[in-house]
A tleap script that builds the chain and sets N, CA, C and O, in Angstrom:
source leaprc.protein.ff14SB
mol = sequence {
  NMET VAL LEU MET SER ARG VAL GLY VAL GLU
  MET CYS MET GLU GLN ALA CYS LEU GLU THR
  PHE PHE GLY LEU GLY LEU ILE VAL GLY PRO
  THR LEU GLY GLY TYR PHE PHE GLN LEU GLY
  GLY TYR MET LEU PRO PHE THR VAL LEU GLY
  VAL LEU LEU ILE THR ALA ALA PHE PHE THR
  TYR ALA LEU LEU PRO ALA ALA GLU HIE CYS
  GLU LEU PRO GLN SER GLY ASN ASN ALA ILE
  TYR ILE PHE PHE CTYR
}
set mol.1.N position { 0.806 -1.128 0.067 }
set mol.1.CA position { -0.086 -0.001 -0.002 }
set mol.1.C position { 0.933 1.335 0.001 }
set mol.1.O position { 0.617 2.369 -0.587 }
set mol.2.N position { 1.945 1.215 0.590 }
set mol.2.CA position { 2.821 2.433 0.598 }
set mol.2.C position { 3.350 2.736 -0.656 }
set mol.2.O position { 3.473 3.920 -0.968 }
set mol.3.N position { 3.680 1.854 -1.418 }
set mol.3.CA position { 4.282 1.648 -2.797 }
set mol.3.C position { 3.199 2.497 -3.704 }
set mol.3.O position { 3.487 3.478 -4.390 }
set mol.4.N position { 1.934 1.929 -3.566 }
set mol.4.CA position { 0.851 2.363 -4.376 }
set mol.4.C position { 0.609 3.865 -4.186 }
set mol.4.O position { 0.486 4.655 -5.122 }
set mol.5.N position { 0.557 4.170 -2.946 }
set mol.5.CA position { 0.327 5.611 -2.626 }
set mol.5.C position { 1.232 6.654 -3.173 }
set mol.5.O position { 0.885 7.787 -3.505 }
set mol.6.N position { 2.447 6.144 -3.233 }
set mol.6.CA position { 3.522 7.053 -3.672 }
set mol.6.C position { 3.517 7.144 -5.296 }
set mol.6.O position { 4.080 8.094 -5.840 }
set mol.7.N position { 2.960 6.279 -5.950 }
set mol.7.CA position { 3.083 6.045 -7.304 }
set mol.7.C position { 1.956 6.923 -8.078 }
set mol.7.O position { 2.227 7.661 -9.026 }
set mol.8.N position { 0.838 6.767 -7.618 }
set mol.8.CA position { -0.329 7.600 -8.065 }
set mol.8.C position { -0.891 6.913 -9.314 }
set mol.8.O position { -1.615 5.920 -9.234 }
set mol.9.N position { -0.535 7.471 -10.452 }
set mol.9.CA position { -1.117 7.097 -11.789 }
set mol.9.C position { -0.936 5.645 -12.272 }
set mol.9.O position { -1.813 5.049 -12.897 }
set mol.10.N position { 0.324 5.082 -11.925 }
set mol.10.CA position { 0.660 3.917 -12.559 }
set mol.10.C position { 0.363 2.610 -11.447 }
set mol.10.O position { 1.121 1.655 -11.277 }
set mol.11.N position { -0.831 2.825 -10.812 }
set mol.11.CA position { -1.249 1.819 -9.634 }
set mol.11.C position { -1.261 0.556 -10.254 }
set mol.11.O position { -0.586 -0.357 -9.780 }
set mol.12.N position { -2.021 0.383 -11.360 }
set mol.12.CA position { -2.092 -0.948 -11.991 }
set mol.12.C position { -1.047 -1.548 -12.343 }
set mol.12.O position { -1.036 -2.769 -12.183 }
set mol.13.N position { -0.008 -0.970 -12.852 }
set mol.13.CA position { 1.332 -1.531 -13.076 }
set mol.13.C position { 1.968 -2.033 -11.726 }
set mol.13.O position { 2.465 -3.158 -11.667 }
set mol.14.N position { 1.947 -1.246 -10.721 }
set mol.14.CA position { 2.839 -1.544 -9.408 }
set mol.14.C position { 1.806 -2.699 -8.906 }
set mol.14.O position { 2.397 -3.694 -8.485 }
set mol.15.N position { 0.667 -2.758 -8.874 }
set mol.15.CA position { -0.105 -3.974 -8.328 }
set mol.15.C position { 0.195 -5.196 -9.132 }
set mol.15.O position { 0.168 -6.271 -8.532 }
set mol.16.N position { 0.475 -5.183 -10.397 }
set mol.16.CA position { 0.966 -6.300 -11.207 }
set mol.16.C position { 2.321 -6.696 -10.838 }
set mol.16.O position { 2.618 -7.884 -10.715 }
set mol.17.N position { 3.195 -5.701 -10.647 }
set mol.17.CA position { 4.516 -6.109 -10.226 }
set mol.17.C position { 4.578 -6.748 -8.806 }
set mol.17.O position { 5.353 -7.673 -8.564 }
set mol.18.N position { 3.699 -6.199 -7.838 }
set mol.18.CA position { 3.776 -6.835 -6.523 }
set mol.18.C position { 3.127 -8.424 -6.682 }
set mol.18.O position { 3.676 -9.367 -6.112 }
set mol.19.N position { 2.044 -8.585 -7.423 }
set mol.19.CA position { 1.560 -9.725 -7.489 }
set mol.19.C position { 2.626 -10.763 -8.168 }
set mol.19.O position { 2.686 -11.927 -7.772 }
set mol.20.N position { 3.408 -10.301 -9.145 }
set mol.20.CA position { 4.274 -11.118 -9.800 }
set mol.20.C position { 5.350 -11.534 -8.871 }
set mol.20.O position { 5.706 -12.712 -8.877 }
set mol.21.N position { 5.966 -10.573 -7.979 }
set mol.21.CA position { 6.779 -11.114 -6.992 }
set mol.21.C position { 6.330 -11.734 -5.973 }
set mol.21.O position { 7.175 -12.367 -5.338 }
set mol.22.N position { 5.010 -11.768 -5.515 }
set mol.22.CA position { 4.352 -12.417 -4.635 }
set mol.22.C position { 4.391 -13.954 -5.207 }
set mol.22.O position { 4.705 -14.867 -4.443 }
set mol.23.N position { 4.104 -14.171 -6.397 }
set mol.23.CA position { 4.013 -15.510 -6.977 }
set mol.23.C position { 5.355 -16.122 -7.130 }
set mol.23.O position { 5.468 -17.336 -6.957 }
set mol.24.N position { 6.459 -15.342 -7.461 }
set mol.24.CA position { 7.806 -15.773 -7.608 }
set mol.24.C position { 8.229 -16.224 -6.219 }
set mol.24.O position { 8.872 -17.261 -6.056 }
set mol.25.N position { 7.849 -15.411 -5.194 }
set mol.25.CA position { 8.168 -15.925 -3.757 }
set mol.25.C position { 7.471 -17.374 -3.453 }
set mol.25.O position { 8.015 -18.202 -2.722 }
set mol.26.N position { 6.310 -17.576 -4.041 }
set mol.26.CA position { 5.666 -18.787 -3.691 }
set mol.26.C position { 6.434 -20.002 -4.412 }
set mol.26.O position { 6.443 -21.152 -3.972 }
set mol.27.N position { 7.064 -19.584 -5.566 }
set mol.27.CA position { 7.817 -20.649 -6.162 }
set mol.27.C position { 9.123 -20.893 -5.619 }
set mol.27.O position { 9.563 -22.011 -5.351 }
set mol.28.N position { 9.747 -19.764 -5.462 }
set mol.28.CA position { 11.328 -19.808 -5.134 }
set mol.28.C position { 11.431 -20.297 -3.638 }
set mol.28.O position { 12.298 -21.099 -3.293 }
set mol.29.N position { 10.466 -19.753 -2.738 }
set mol.29.CA position { 10.609 -19.915 -1.272 }
set mol.29.C position { 10.675 -21.435 -0.864 }
set mol.29.O position { 11.602 -21.754 -0.120 }
set mol.30.N position { 9.849 -22.341 -1.245 }
set mol.30.CA position { 9.867 -23.651 -0.835 }
set mol.30.C position { 11.059 -24.363 -1.432 }
set mol.30.O position { 11.591 -25.323 -0.875 }
set mol.31.N position { 11.495 -23.812 -2.690 }
set mol.31.CA position { 12.681 -24.534 -3.265 }
set mol.31.C position { 13.866 -24.279 -2.478 }
set mol.31.O position { 14.570 -25.229 -2.136 }
set mol.32.N position { 14.171 -23.034 -2.142 }
set mol.32.CA position { 15.221 -22.611 -1.291 }
set mol.32.C position { 15.184 -23.329 0.151 }
set mol.32.O position { 16.175 -23.844 0.671 }
set mol.33.N position { 13.873 -23.287 0.732 }
set mol.33.CA position { 13.765 -23.901 1.977 }
set mol.33.C position { 14.108 -25.422 2.008 }
set mol.33.O position { 14.675 -25.918 2.982 }
set mol.34.N position { 13.734 -26.175 0.867 }
set mol.34.CA position { 14.288 -27.474 0.657 }
set mol.34.C position { 15.627 -27.700 0.562 }
set mol.34.O position { 16.152 -28.690 1.070 }
set mol.35.N position { 16.318 -26.738 -0.139 }
set mol.35.CA position { 17.665 -26.843 -0.239 }
set mol.35.C position { 18.404 -26.585 1.035 }
set mol.35.O position { 19.355 -27.306 1.336 }
set mol.36.N position { 18.015 -25.581 1.812 }
set mol.36.CA position { 18.564 -25.334 3.127 }
set mol.36.C position { 18.463 -26.464 4.053 }
set mol.36.O position { 19.412 -26.835 4.745 }
set mol.37.N position { 17.244 -27.035 4.059 }
set mol.37.CA position { 16.980 -28.090 4.887 }
set mol.37.C position { 17.942 -29.359 4.547 }
set mol.37.O position { 18.434 -30.056 5.435 }
set mol.38.N position { 18.123 -29.547 3.343 }
set mol.38.CA position { 19.066 -30.650 3.018 }
set mol.38.C position { 20.441 -30.205 3.155 }
set mol.38.O position { 21.281 -31.099 3.258 }
set mol.39.N position { 20.827 -29.030 3.177 }
set mol.39.CA position { 22.179 -28.597 3.537 }
set mol.39.C position { 22.497 -28.554 5.010 }
set mol.39.O position { 23.593 -28.951 5.406 }
set mol.40.N position { 21.552 -28.074 5.863 }
set mol.40.CA position { 21.875 -27.892 7.224 }
set mol.40.C position { 20.961 -28.357 8.286 }
set mol.40.O position { 21.116 -28.043 9.466 }
set mol.41.N position { 19.934 -29.168 7.819 }
set mol.41.CA position { 18.864 -29.642 8.778 }
set mol.41.C position { 17.620 -28.793 8.982 }
set mol.41.O position { 17.260 -27.882 8.237 }
set mol.42.N position { 17.022 -29.200 10.065 }
set mol.42.CA position { 15.686 -28.463 10.304 }
set mol.42.C position { 15.904 -27.001 10.605 }
set mol.42.O position { 15.161 -26.156 10.104 }
set mol.43.N position { 16.975 -26.650 11.467 }
set mol.43.CA position { 17.018 -25.202 11.920 }
set mol.43.C position { 17.507 -24.188 10.886 }
set mol.43.O position { 17.243 -22.992 11.016 }
set mol.44.N position { 18.215 -24.660 9.865 }
set mol.44.CA position { 19.011 -23.792 8.921 }
set mol.44.C position { 17.838 -23.065 8.109 }
set mol.44.O position { 18.011 -21.847 8.055 }
set mol.45.N position { 16.859 -23.456 7.562 }
set mol.45.CA position { 15.932 -22.549 6.792 }
set mol.45.C position { 15.278 -21.483 7.712 }
set mol.45.O position { 15.055 -20.366 7.246 }
set mol.46.N position { 14.957 -21.782 9.018 }
set mol.46.CA position { 14.304 -20.893 9.856 }
set mol.46.C position { 15.300 -19.793 10.203 }
set mol.46.O position { 14.959 -18.617 10.333 }
set mol.47.N position { 16.658 -20.274 10.361 }
set mol.47.CA position { 17.785 -19.203 10.664 }
set mol.47.C position { 17.950 -18.343 9.637 }
set mol.47.O position { 18.027 -17.156 9.956 }
set mol.48.N position { 18.032 -18.644 8.372 }
set mol.48.CA position { 18.207 -18.046 7.293 }
set mol.48.C position { 17.156 -17.032 7.110 }
set mol.48.O position { 17.429 -15.848 6.911 }
set mol.49.N position { 15.945 -17.492 7.176 }
set mol.49.CA position { 14.719 -16.541 7.093 }
set mol.49.C position { 14.660 -15.474 8.301 }
set mol.49.O position { 14.284 -14.311 8.150 }
set mol.50.N position { 15.043 -15.979 9.394 }
set mol.50.CA position { 15.078 -14.913 10.510 }
set mol.50.C position { 16.108 -13.728 10.235 }
set mol.50.O position { 15.836 -12.546 10.445 }
set mol.51.N position { 17.285 -14.175 9.757 }
set mol.51.CA position { 18.323 -13.102 9.389 }
set mol.51.C position { 17.870 -12.188 8.436 }
set mol.51.O position { 18.089 -10.980 8.535 }
set mol.52.N position { 17.080 -12.838 7.268 }
set mol.52.CA position { 16.786 -12.042 6.270 }
set mol.52.C position { 15.787 -11.119 6.724 }
set mol.52.O position { 15.866 -9.954 6.333 }
set mol.53.N position { 14.775 -11.499 7.562 }
set mol.53.CA position { 13.580 -10.669 8.024 }
set mol.53.C position { 14.170 -9.576 8.927 }
set mol.53.O position { 13.746 -8.428 8.794 }
set mol.54.N position { 15.094 -9.845 9.815 }
set mol.54.CA position { 15.793 -8.851 10.497 }
set mol.54.C position { 16.532 -7.825 9.683 }
set mol.54.O position { 16.505 -6.627 9.964 }
set mol.55.N position { 17.171 -8.314 8.696 }
set mol.55.CA position { 17.878 -7.407 7.973 }
set mol.55.C position { 16.870 -6.545 7.075 }
set mol.55.O position { 17.191 -5.411 6.718 }
set mol.56.N position { 15.738 -7.069 6.748 }
set mol.56.CA position { 14.788 -6.253 5.870 }
set mol.56.C position { 14.202 -5.155 6.606 }
set mol.56.O position { 13.913 -4.058 6.128 }
set mol.57.N position { 14.011 -5.617 8.084 }
set mol.57.CA position { 13.446 -4.566 9.025 }
set mol.57.C position { 14.376 -3.385 9.163 }
set mol.57.O position { 13.914 -2.245 9.112 }
set mol.58.N position { 15.528 -3.583 9.319 }
set mol.58.CA position { 16.571 -2.616 9.506 }
set mol.58.C position { 16.617 -1.631 8.235 }
set mol.58.O position { 16.675 -0.414 8.411 }
set mol.59.N position { 16.591 -2.182 6.983 }
set mol.59.CA position { 16.418 -1.479 5.792 }
set mol.59.C position { 15.271 -0.773 5.645 }
set mol.59.O position { 15.365 0.318 5.083 }
set mol.60.N position { 14.047 -1.198 6.079 }
set mol.60.CA position { 12.903 -0.660 5.943 }
set mol.60.C position { 12.789 0.599 6.759 }
set mol.60.O position { 12.301 1.636 6.309 }
set mol.61.N position { 13.300 0.453 8.079 }
set mol.61.CA position { 13.423 1.623 9.003 }
set mol.61.C position { 14.264 2.563 8.376 }
set mol.61.O position { 13.814 3.709 8.371 }
set mol.62.N position { 15.402 2.386 7.826 }
set mol.62.CA position { 16.262 3.163 7.375 }
set mol.62.C position { 15.782 4.027 6.051 }
set mol.62.O position { 16.082 5.213 5.912 }
set mol.63.N position { 15.065 3.344 5.179 }
set mol.63.CA position { 14.743 3.907 3.919 }
set mol.63.C position { 13.377 4.446 3.813 }
set mol.63.O position { 13.168 5.337 2.989 }
set mol.64.N position { 12.439 4.011 4.544 }
set mol.64.CA position { 11.164 4.542 4.362 }
set mol.64.C position { 10.869 6.008 5.014 }
set mol.64.O position { 11.442 6.268 6.072 }
set mol.65.N position { 10.170 6.788 4.546 }
set mol.65.CA position { 10.074 8.196 5.092 }
set mol.65.C position { 9.220 8.004 6.448 }
set mol.65.O position { 8.423 7.077 6.590 }
set mol.66.N position { 9.449 8.873 7.316 }
set mol.66.CA position { 8.534 9.012 8.465 }
set mol.66.C position { 7.057 9.173 8.304 }
set mol.66.O position { 6.722 9.992 7.447 }
set mol.67.N position { 6.059 8.526 8.986 }
set mol.67.CA position { 4.666 8.810 8.729 }
set mol.67.C position { 4.257 10.113 9.222 }
set mol.67.O position { 4.775 10.660 10.196 }
set mol.68.N position { 3.322 10.592 8.530 }
set mol.68.CA position { 2.777 11.905 8.876 }
set mol.68.C position { 1.757 11.624 9.824 }
set mol.68.O position { 1.126 10.567 9.831 }
set mol.69.N position { 1.552 12.768 10.804 }
set mol.69.CA position { 0.592 12.636 11.776 }
set mol.69.C position { -0.729 12.965 11.286 }
set mol.69.O position { -0.864 13.980 10.603 }
set mol.70.N position { -1.880 12.106 11.598 }
set mol.70.CA position { -3.198 12.254 10.850 }
set mol.70.C position { -4.107 12.650 12.266 }
set mol.70.O position { -3.886 12.217 13.398 }
set mol.71.N position { -5.052 13.481 11.904 }
set mol.71.CA position { -6.062 13.939 12.809 }
set mol.71.C position { -7.252 12.870 12.804 }
set mol.71.O position { -7.705 12.428 11.748 }
set mol.72.N position { -7.711 12.499 14.026 }
set mol.72.CA position { -8.840 11.591 13.955 }
set mol.72.C position { -10.182 12.538 14.005 }
set mol.72.O position { -10.171 13.604 14.621 }
set mol.73.N position { -11.237 12.100 13.367 }
set mol.73.CA position { -12.508 12.804 13.338 }
set mol.73.C position { -12.974 12.935 14.815 }
set mol.73.O position { -12.801 11.970 15.559 }
set mol.74.N position { -13.547 14.052 15.277 }
set mol.74.CA position { -14.028 14.278 16.528 }
set mol.74.C position { -15.482 13.679 16.720 }
set mol.74.O position { -15.945 13.435 17.834 }
set mol.75.N position { -16.085 13.488 15.659 }
set mol.75.CA position { -17.633 13.072 15.831 }
set mol.75.C position { -17.762 11.516 15.531 }
set mol.75.O position { -16.935 10.948 14.817 }
set mol.76.N position { -18.776 10.891 16.078 }
set mol.76.CA position { -19.085 9.737 15.849 }
set mol.76.C position { -18.293 8.661 16.633 }
set mol.76.O position { -17.689 8.990 17.653 }
set mol.77.N position { -18.280 7.353 16.171 }
set mol.77.CA position { -17.492 6.388 16.691 }
set mol.77.C position { -16.125 6.279 16.289 }
set mol.77.O position { -15.964 5.946 15.115 }
set mol.78.N position { -15.060 6.487 17.003 }
set mol.78.CA position { -13.740 6.552 16.617 }
set mol.78.C position { -12.986 5.277 16.734 }
set mol.78.O position { -11.773 5.197 16.540 }
set mol.79.N position { -13.768 4.268 17.063 }
set mol.79.CA position { -13.066 3.030 17.254 }
set mol.79.C position { -12.450 2.390 15.838 }
set mol.79.O position { -11.378 1.787 15.785 }
set mol.80.N position { -13.279 2.622 14.771 }
set mol.80.CA position { -12.880 2.018 13.543 }
set mol.80.C position { -11.653 2.839 12.879 }
set mol.80.O position { -10.920 2.334 12.029 }
set mol.81.N position { -11.521 4.086 13.335 }
set mol.81.CA position { -10.283 4.861 12.883 }
set mol.81.C position { -9.174 4.669 13.780 }
set mol.81.O position { -8.069 4.891 13.285 }
set mol.82.N position { -9.211 4.307 14.983 }
set mol.82.CA position { -8.174 3.864 15.853 }
set mol.82.C position { -7.632 2.597 15.364 }
set mol.82.O position { -6.417 2.408 15.291 }
set mol.83.N position { -8.608 1.619 14.986 }
set mol.83.CA position { -8.207 0.357 14.513 }
set mol.83.C position { -7.340 0.363 13.294 }
set mol.83.O position { -6.404 -0.430 13.188 }
set mol.84.N position { -7.641 1.272 12.342 }
set mol.84.CA position { -6.824 1.413 11.085 }
set mol.84.C position { -5.617 2.366 11.209 }
set mol.84.O position { -4.698 2.262 10.396 }
set mol.85.N position { -5.583 3.185 12.082 }
set mol.85.CA position { -4.329 3.995 12.264 }
set mol.85.C position { -3.788 3.732 13.454 }
set mol.85.O position { -2.750 4.296 13.798 }
savepdb mol mol.pdb
quit
């Protein structure tokens, strides 16, 4: 969603790219997981994935811009707005 809100006009193209890489992840992920399992046993696929996710979290924190403060509406039930923000 962050990517699509920054692009604007080319939303369909960005959605197609996201879906393509999601599909590639579904194909490549189990293949690499099986390879790591054969290479190092049960713990190696989970260790590799954990290291990759922590690395991705640091890169995401460093590269994404800070979120802007948004004002909640003062009338009505604010529970739905608090849930989404």
